N, C-alpha and C positions, 0 to 999 in steps of 0.2 A: 713586707716579706717578698721574697723573690725565688725564682728557680735558679739552679746552679748546674753548670756542666761539670761533670766529675771525671774521674780517671778513665772510664771506658772510652772516652773520646780521644784521649792522648794517643797520637800516632796514627789515627785513622781519619779523623776530621771529616766525617760525613756532614753534609750541609742540608739534608732534607728538612731539618728543623727551621732553618732560617726563612724559607719561602712561605711558611704558614704564620710567621710572627706578625701580628697586626701593628706592632709598635716599633719594629726594626731595632730590637735591643741586643742583637747578636753581633759580636765583633770577632774578626779573624786573626788568630795568632799563627805562628809558624807550625805548631804541632797540634793545635786544637782550636775550637771556637769557645768564646766566653759570653756569658750573659751579663749585661750591665744591671746591677741590682736596683739602681734608682730608676731605671726605665721599664723594667719588667712589670707587667700588670697581673701576673699570676693567672693568665687565661688558660694555661696548660695545653694550648694548641700544639706546642712543640713536643711534648712528652711522648705521645704515641708515634710521632714521626721519626724518632731516633732509632735507627736499626740496631744500635749497640746498647740501648737503654742507659744512656749516660746522663740524662737530665732528671733532676730530682728537686722537689721543693726543699728549701734550705732546712726546714724542720725535719725532713725525712732522710737526710744524708747519713750513710753508714759512718760509724765513728772514724774509720780509717780514711774517709774522704772529707772529713770536716775542714781540712786545710784548703780544699777547693772553693769553699765559700769566700775566703779571703783572696784567693788567687783570682777568681772571677772579678771581684771588686777592684783588685789592683790592676789587672791586665786589660779589662774592657776599655777603660779610658785611654789606654796607650795604643790600642789597635784600631785599624780601620773597620767601620761598620760593614757588615756583609748582608746583602739583600737577595742575592741570587744563588742558586744551587751551583756548586762547582764539583769537579772530580775529587773524590776522597784521596787520601794519601795511600790507602790500601784498597785493593779490589775485593769485593765480596767473594766468598768461597762458593 
């Protein structure tokens, strides 16, 4: 089992979550970050760090966001690992 980055991350790409990940399983895409499902250890450290509440356990994804499980699995191996906090695509209000 793994956690999944879902739709709320798209277009904002906050990276608060990546700095607390003990196994460095986050990968940076152009519009969002992804969690590699084979590397995630389900520690949940990232969940409370996400300011837009975009990270869910794969068993708790809303039905509309189920495709994000496959998207994370597909995109994480294609993207570079991200270990440090970066500026988001949008600024907090």
